[in-house]
C-alpha positions as CSV (number, residue, x, y, z in Angstrom):
1,M,0.0,0.0,0.0
2,I,1.2,3.5,-0.8
3,Q,0.7,6.2,1.8
4,F,0.9,9.7,0.3
5,H,2.1,12.7,2.2
6,F,0.5,15.1,-0.3
7,R,-1.6,17.0,2.2
8,Q,1.3,17.6,4.5
9,L,3.5,18.7,1.7
10,L,0.8,21.1,0.4
11,E,0.3,22.5,3.9
12,D,4.1,23.0,4.3
13,K,4.3,24.8,0.9
14,E,1.3,27.0,1.7
15,F,2.9,27.9,5.0
16,K,6.3,28.7,3.4
17,E,4.7,30.8,0.7
18,K,2.1,32.4,3.0
19,R,-0.8,31.7,0.6
20,S,-3.4,29.1,-0.3
21,I,-2.7,26.8,-3.2
22,L,-5.6,25.3,-5.1
23,I,-5.8,22.0,-6.9
24,N,-6.3,23.9,-10.1
25,E,-2.9,25.7,-9.7
26,I,-1.1,22.4,-9.0
27,A,-2.8,20.9,-12.1
28,E,-1.8,23.9,-14.3
29,K,1.8,23.9,-13.1
30,T,2.4,20.2,-13.2
31,G,0.2,19.1,-16.1
32,I,-1.4,16.5,-13.9
33,S,-5.2,16.3,-14.2
34,R,-7.3,17.6,-11.3
35,V,-8.9,14.2,-11.0
36,T,-5.5,12.5,-10.5
37,I,-4.4,15.1,-8.0
38,S,-7.6,14.6,-6.1
39,K,-7.2,10.8,-6.1
40,I,-3.7,11.2,-4.7
41,S,-4.8,13.7,-2.1
42,H,-7.6,11.5,-0.9
43,S,-6.0,8.2,-1.4
44,K,-6.3,5.4,1.1
45,G,-3.4,3.5,-0.5
46,H,-5.3,2.2,-3.5
47,Y,-4.1,4.7,-6.1
48,K,-0.8,3.9,-7.8
49,P,0.6,6.8,-9.8
50,N,3.1,6.3,-12.6
51,V,6.7,7.5,-12.3
52,E,6.0,10.6,-14.4
53,I,3.3,11.8,-11.9
54,I,5.6,11.2,-9.0
55,E,8.4,13.1,-10.7
56,K,6.1,16.1,-11.5
57,L,4.8,16.3,-7.9
58,C,8.3,16.0,-6.5
59,L,9.4,18.9,-8.7
60,F,6.4,21.0,-7.7
61,F,6.9,20.4,-4.0
62,G,10.7,20.4,-4.2
63,C,10.9,17.0,-2.5
64,T,12.0,13.5,-3.1
65,P,9.8,10.4,-3.7
66,N,10.5,9.4,-0.1
67,D,9.0,12.7,1.1
68,L,6.0,12.3,-1.1
69,M,5.1,8.7,-0.2
70,T,5.8,5.8,2.0
71,I,5.3,2.1,1.0
72,I,3.6,0.2,3.7
73,P,3.5,-3.6,3.1
74,E,0.1,-5.0,3.5
75,E,-0.5,-7.7,6.2
76,G,-0.8,-10.6,3.7
77,E,2.3,-9.4,1.8
78,R,4.4,-9.3,5.1
79,K,3.4,-12.9,5.9
80,R,4.3,-14.0,2.3
81,K,7.7,-12.4,2.6
82,L,8.4,-14.1,5.9
83,K,7.2,-17.4,4.6
84,D,9.3,-17.1,1.4
85,K,12.4,-16.0,3.2
86,P,15.2,-18.6,2.8
87,K,16.1,-20.4,5.9
88,R,19.7,-20.2,7.2
89,E,21.7,-23.4,7.2
90,T,23.1,-24.3,10.5
91,S,26.3,-26.2,11.0
């Protein structure tokens, strides 16, 4: 699951620039559709943007992908990784 930090980055940018920033402005400056920005802004981890969108948002916010999002393994995925992990040989 991907957890986006879009809202926090937006709040930080608004605070630094001492102004409100609308979705329309982000769309115009990045070339990302308003619908896509809204999906990212309200995402509960189900929206998976492509690399181009991640790059455009990072350029807009002046951040890295790690600042924009965090990957959180889902419970089933964690169990699979532990199950598939090779066992160490003991002597």
